[in-house]
PAZA-671739 format. One line per field, with one value per residue (C-alpha): residue number from 0; chain; x, y negated, z negated. Coordinates in steps of 0.1 Angstrom, whole numbers, plus 5000, padded with zeros to 4 digits. Example, Ala and Ser with C-alpha at 12.3 -4.5 7.8 and 13.67 -1.06 7.14 Angstrom:
2
i = 0_1;
ch = A_A;
x = 5123_5137;
y = 5045_5011;
z = 4922_4929;
//
This chain:
409
i = 0_1_2_3_4_5_6_7_8_9_10_11_12_13_14_15_16_17_18_19_20_21_22_23_24_25_26_27_28_29_30_31_32_33_34_35_36_37_38_39_40_41_42_43_44_45_46_47_48_49_50_51_52_53_54_55_56_57_58_59_60_61_62_63_64_65_66_67_68_69_70_71_72_73_74_75_76_77_78_79_80_81_82_83_84_85_86_87_88_89_90_91_92_93_94_95_96_97_98_99_100_101_102_103_104_105_106_107_108_109_110_111_112_113_114_115_116_117_118_119_120_121_122_123_124_125_126_127_128_129_130_131_132_133_134_135_136_137_138_139_140_141_142_143_144_145_146_147_148_149_150_151_152_153_154_155_156_157_158_159_160_161_162_163_164_165_166_167_168_169_170_171_172_173_174_175_176_177_178_179_180_181_182_183_184_185_186_187_188_189_190_191_192_193_194_195_196_197_198_199_200_201_202_203_204_205_206_207_208_209_210_211_212_213_214_215_216_217_218_219_220_221_222_223_224_225_226_227_228_229_230_231_232_233_234_235_236_237_238_239_240_241_242_243_244_245_246_247_248_249_250_251_252_253_254_255_256_257_258_259_260_261_262_263_264_265_266_267_268_269_270_271_272_273_274_275_276_277_278_279_280_281_282_283_284_285_286_287_288_289_290_291_292_293_294_295_296_297_298_299_300_301_302_303_304_305_306_307_308_309_310_311_312_313_314_315_316_317_318_319_320_321_322_323_324_325_326_327_328_329_330_331_332_333_334_335_336_337_338_339_340_341_342_343_344_345_346_347_348_349_350_351_352_353_354_355_356_357_358_359_360_361_362_363_364_365_366_367_368_369_370_371_372_373_374_375_376_377_378_379_380_381_382_383_384_385_386_387_388_389_390_391_392_393_394_395_396_397_398_399_400_401_402_403_404_405_406_407_408;
ch = A_A_A_A_A_A_A_A_A_A_A_A_A_A_A_A_A_A_A_A_A_A_A_A_A_A_A_A_A_A_A_A_A_A_A_A_A_A_A_A_A_A_A_A_A_A_A_A_A_A_A_A_A_A_A_A_A_A_A_A_A_A_A_A_A_A_A_A_A_A_A_A_A_A_A_A_A_A_A_A_A_A_A_A_A_A_A_A_A_A_A_A_A_A_A_A_A_A_A_A_A_A_A_A_A_A_A_A_A_A_A_A_A_A_A_A_A_A_A_A_A_A_A_A_A_A_A_A_A_A_A_A_A_A_A_A_A_A_A_A_A_A_A_A_A_A_A_A_A_A_A_A_A_A_A_A_A_A_A_A_A_A_A_A_A_A_A_A_A_A_A_A_A_A_A_A_A_A_A_A_A_A_A_A_A_A_A_A_A_A_A_A_A_A_A_A_A_A_A_A_A_A_A_A_A_A_A_A_A_A_A_A_A_A_A_A_A_A_A_A_A_A_A_A_A_A_A_A_A_A_A_A_A_A_A_A_A_A_A_A_A_A_A_A_A_A_A_A_A_A_A_A_A_A_A_A_A_A_A_A_A_A_A_A_A_A_A_A_A_A_A_A_A_A_A_A_A_A_A_A_A_A_A_A_A_A_A_A_A_A_A_A_A_A_A_A_A_A_A_A_A_A_A_A_A_A_A_A_A_A_A_A_A_A_A_A_A_A_A_A_A_A_A_A_A_A_A_A_A_A_A_A_A_A_A_A_A_A_A_A_A_A_A_A_A_A_A_A_A_A_A_A_A_A_A_A_A_A_A_A_A_A_A_A_A_A_A_A_A_A_A_A_A_A_A_A_A_A_A_A_A_A_A_A_A_A_A_A_A_A_A_A_A_A_A_A_A_A_A_A_A_A_A_A_A_A_A_A_A;
x = 5002_5012_5034_5036_5069_5056_5047_5013_5001_4971_4954_4933_4900_4877_4841_4816_4781_4771_4739_4738_4765_4789_4781_4789_4822_4828_4823_4844_4874_4867_4867_4899_4922_4899_4895_4934_4953_4988_4982_4992_4967_4946_4925_4915_4882_4891_4863_4830_4807_4773_4750_4725_4738_4723_4741_4775_4768_4757_4793_4808_4784_4778_4804_4833_4848_4869_4852_4824_4811_4785_4810_4828_4858_4865_4873_4896_4918_4921_4957_4948_4927_4951_4918_4886_4852_4829_4795_4775_4744_4757_4750_4782_4806_4826_4828_4841_4859_4879_4883_4897_4925_4934_4934_4960_4935_4932_4898_4873_4840_4810_4798_4791_4819_4802_4766_4783_4817_4824_4823_4842_4866_4872_4874_4904_4922_4923_4933_4961_4973_4974_4990_4963_4952_4916_4888_4854_4825_4817_4817_4800_4838_4846_4821_4844_4825_4829_4868_4865_4851_4874_4905_4889_4885_4921_4934_4914_4891_4860_4882_4878_4847_4819_4791_4777_4743_4744_4716_4708_4668_4656_4621_4629_4608_4584_4555_4542_4528_4566_4580_4598_4625_4660_4668_4646_4657_4681_4698_4705_4711_4725_4707_4683_4689_4720_4738_4725_4724_4740_4771_4775_4766_4792_4817_4816_4818_4849_4864_4855_4859_4878_4870_4841_4846_4815_4779_4743_4714_4680_4664_4626_4608_4583_4561_4567_4554_4556_4539_4564_4585_4584_4620_4631_4600_4615_4632_4630_4610_4582_4548_4523_4487_4467_4494_4509_4528_4561_4576_4604_4636_4654_4653_4634_4651_4681_4691_4728_4744_4783_4813_4846_4879_4903_4924_4940_4904_4880_4889_4852_4833_4797_4772_4734_4735_4702_4691_4659_4648_4609_4609_4583_4600_4634_4650_4687_4693_4726_4739_4755_4762_4792_4797_4830_4843_4850_4825_4804_4792_4763_4760_4731_4739_4708_4721_4756_4774_4765_4784_4768_4801_4804_4840_4845_4819_4811_4804_4832_4834_4799_4783_4759_4771_4760_4764_4775_4766_4794_4788_4811_4844_4878_4892_4868_4884_4886_4858_4879_4887_4851_4840_4858_4838_4820_4783_4783_4771_4789_4768_4770_4787_4816_4822_4827_4853_4871_4870_4883_4913_4921_4920_4942_4968_4969_4971_5000_5021_5010_4989_4969_4939_4912_4890_4906_4897_4908_4884_4855_4861_4863_4829_4814_4826_4805_4777_4780_4786_4754_4730_4745_4735_4701_4695_4707_4703_4736_4768_4790_4829_4838_4864_4893_4909_4946_4953_4921_4932_4909_4939_4939_4969;
y = 4999_4959_4948_4908_4892_4883_4924_4925_4957_4950_4984_4982_4990_5015_5021_5048_5042_5009_5019_5014_5033_5016_4982_4994_5007_4972_4950_4974_4972_4931_4933_4951_4922_4900_4927_4943_4916_4926_4958_4934_4953_4933_4953_4941_4951_4960_4981_4997_5022_5029_5045_5016_4987_4963_4982_4978_4938_4935_4949_4921_4894_4898_4922_4906_4934_4927_4946_4970_5000_5025_5057_5066_5078_5045_5038_5067_5059_5021_5015_4988_5012_5028_5045_5054_5054_5079_5072_5091_5114_5147_5168_5148_5152_5180_5171_5135_5146_5169_5142_5117_5145_5151_5111_5115_5086_5089_5089_5083_5103_5106_5138_5163_5168_5195_5212_5245_5254_5269_5234_5217_5244_5235_5199_5204_5226_5198_5174_5196_5204_5167_5155_5130_5115_5119_5107_5119_5096_5112_5077_5087_5095_5063_5050_5037_5053_5087_5081_5077_5109_5128_5111_5121_5157_5159_5144_5170_5143_5167_5195_5226_5221_5246_5242_5211_5199_5185_5170_5147_5143_5122_5115_5105_5135_5136_5121_5153_5130_5122_5126_5154_5138_5155_5157_5189_5207_5233_5226_5186_5188_5221_5228_5203_5194_5217_5200_5167_5163_5197_5188_5153_5173_5199_5176_5155_5184_5198_5162_5156_5190_5219_5233_5260_5296_5315_5308_5323_5305_5300_5278_5267_5247_5229_5211_5241_5217_5176_5155_5152_5119_5110_5102_5069_5056_5060_5076_5103_5073_5069_5082_5096_5101_5131_5138_5171_5194_5211_5236_5225_5243_5238_5237_5211_5220_5245_5254_5270_5288_5285_5294_5271_5280_5283_5251_5235_5221_5239_5277_5299_5264_5276_5252_5248_5227_5213_5191_5181_5159_5158_5149_5126_5099_5098_5077_5082_5103_5119_5126_5149_5160_5176_5191_5202_5219_5182_5162_5153_5129_5117_5097_5091_5068_5052_5035_5037_5011_5031_5056_5076_5094_5114_5115_5141_5164_5144_5108_5081_5057_5071_5072_5094_5118_5111_5093_5058_5039_5021_4995_4992_4974_4970_5001_5023_5031_4998_4980_4953_4946_4934_4919_4897_4909_4938_4944_4930_4956_4972_4981_5012_4990_4984_5019_5019_4990_5013_5043_5023_5009_5047_5055_5029_5034_5070_5061_5040_5070_5059_5076_5103_5097_5098_5127_5148_5174_5202_5193_5188_5222_5237_5217_5234_5270_5262_5254_5286_5305_5291_5299_5334_5338_5324_5351_5383_5372_5381_5359_5351_5342_5310_5310_5292_5263_5257_5227_5214_5205_5178_5161_5188_5205;
z = 4999_5006_4976_4976_4969_4932_4925_4929_4946_4971_4978_5013_5003_5025_5015_5032_5025_5017_4995_4954_4948_4975_4961_4928_4933_4955_4925_4903_4928_4926_4889_4886_4885_4862_4836_4840_4852_4838_4859_4890_4913_4934_4957_4991_5008_5042_5062_5052_5072_5072_5099_5092_5111_5086_5057_5076_5084_5046_5038_5058_5050_5011_4998_5014_5036_5065_5089_5093_5116_5117_5117_5088_5108_5118_5079_5081_5109_5097_5090_5066_5042_5016_4998_5004_4981_4993_4986_5009_4999_4986_5019_5034_5007_5015_5054_5044_5018_5036_5066_5041_5029_5061_5072_5041_5023_4986_4977_4948_4957_4936_4921_4935_4955_4970_4972_4953_4941_4976_4996_4965_4966_5000_4996_4968_4990_5016_4991_4974_5008_5020_4983_4980_4946_4936_4915_4910_4900_4864_4847_4819_4804_4804_4776_4750_4721_4741_4743_4708_4696_4721_4701_4672_4680_4693_4663_4641_4619_4626_4614_4638_4664_4656_4678_4702_4715_4748_4772_4800_4801_4827_4842_4879_4888_4858_4883_4898_4928_4933_4968_4982_4989_4997_4964_4961_4992_4986_5020_5012_4975_4965_4931_4913_4877_4872_4899_4896_4858_4837_4858_4838_4808_4815_4825_4795_4771_4791_4787_4752_4735_4756_4789_4788_4794_4793_4799_4796_4811_4827_4851_4858_4884_4866_4900_4926_4953_4960_4988_5020_5022_5057_5068_5060_5043_5007_4980_4953_4932_4957_4946_4975_4968_4986_5009_5028_5001_5007_4983_4960_4966_4936_4898_4872_4841_4829_4797_4789_4758_4762_4748_4746_4754_4728_4717_4687_4673_4696_4692_4687_4695_4709_4725_4738_4772_4786_4818_4831_4856_4847_4809_4799_4779_4783_4811_4811_4782_4783_4747_4726_4687_4684_4645_4629_4597_4585_4601_4632_4661_4678_4709_4735_4765_4761_4729_4751_4726_4692_4678_4646_4628_4597_4586_4558_4537_4510_4503_4494_4463_4452_4483_4495_4525_4557_4593_4597_4628_4646_4671_4698_4692_4702_4687_4711_4743_4770_4750_4739_4778_4783_4751_4728_4694_4681_4687_4721_4747_4775_4808_4833_4858_4834_4833_4871_4866_4841_4867_4896_4872_4865_4901_4912_4884_4893_4931_4924_4908_4873_4841_4855_4834_4857_4865_4893_4919_4900_4873_4897_4908_4872_4865_4897_4888_4852_4874_4897_4864_4853_4884_4886_4849_4856_4883_4862_4825_4819_4801_4830_4827_4843_4867_4856_4879_4881_4869_4855_4814_4812_4794_4762_4755;
//
């Protein structure tokens, strides 16, 4: 990438797909030099692509890209593009991920990398062969409270981890007349709540606690039919009354029992993981309860800037044992980069800025704190084992992935 005379790295950014997530990636890149000035990284928005011409125009006119096209291959062929953000629909991730690797472009791709473990493995193999840096959009890792829980576990402050409860309950498909969009079709989305939502839970627990080694699960589809959505007429949030019905091809709900691998503070730990896209009430309720022999931690994304902690088995100084609510503050992760004092709130968008920073630092040869393609494949293997267990009702071993340590020693 280009380096200025005064030592600033200026990576040229390419973007594939200018939807909500593409806009969010663009803003994240633009915020990096403001939030992390000492890194001396100043991204340049060079080339965006979208199959919709109006979105391609938007990338130049509003987001500030130097040029745009309607073919993602133009982005990969552009010599001014040093790194690529892949924000296209799920069914295109394998194709574009492999093409980016073969073009020698480090890439930041949204999850899932593939619709199944096989597709993810194909992208991982291409990236490994090309030697390109990768980063995966598991943004919930970067919540300052989550980073703090990870530190507490690694430092032994919660003692030996005994059991975990983690969920992602969402209501985006709670309306029975919600449109039969691509998310409900196996060919386009792969699995349903399993790949879309539980994958976030799996990644978060493997990052915070330890790799998952064994799983037993069940899947269910609550609404077997939904009204067909005419192509290009709306999103999966659309509600259609009295429309023609089509079959839902994947799962609305998943539950899994898991065992975690041996680790300094997680040997013998077990857990329950759940995800639902049809829950009435929760909007984006990704959360966990982690219990250890010396303490526990509770967190939920809907209260992202709050963490409930109990450290020690008895109360201190005469206090009753129980939880303390810790508000966001500079001792938690990258919180202090965004807010000057405790109790102010970070947002989802801020997590993407942290993610962009980690990616660009890794691309520049710095610390590898980003989610990697090997870890994404390890997550996909857990999802594959979960799907297989739901078919035969047996416990399934998770295939190990070399290099997927999730930062654990």
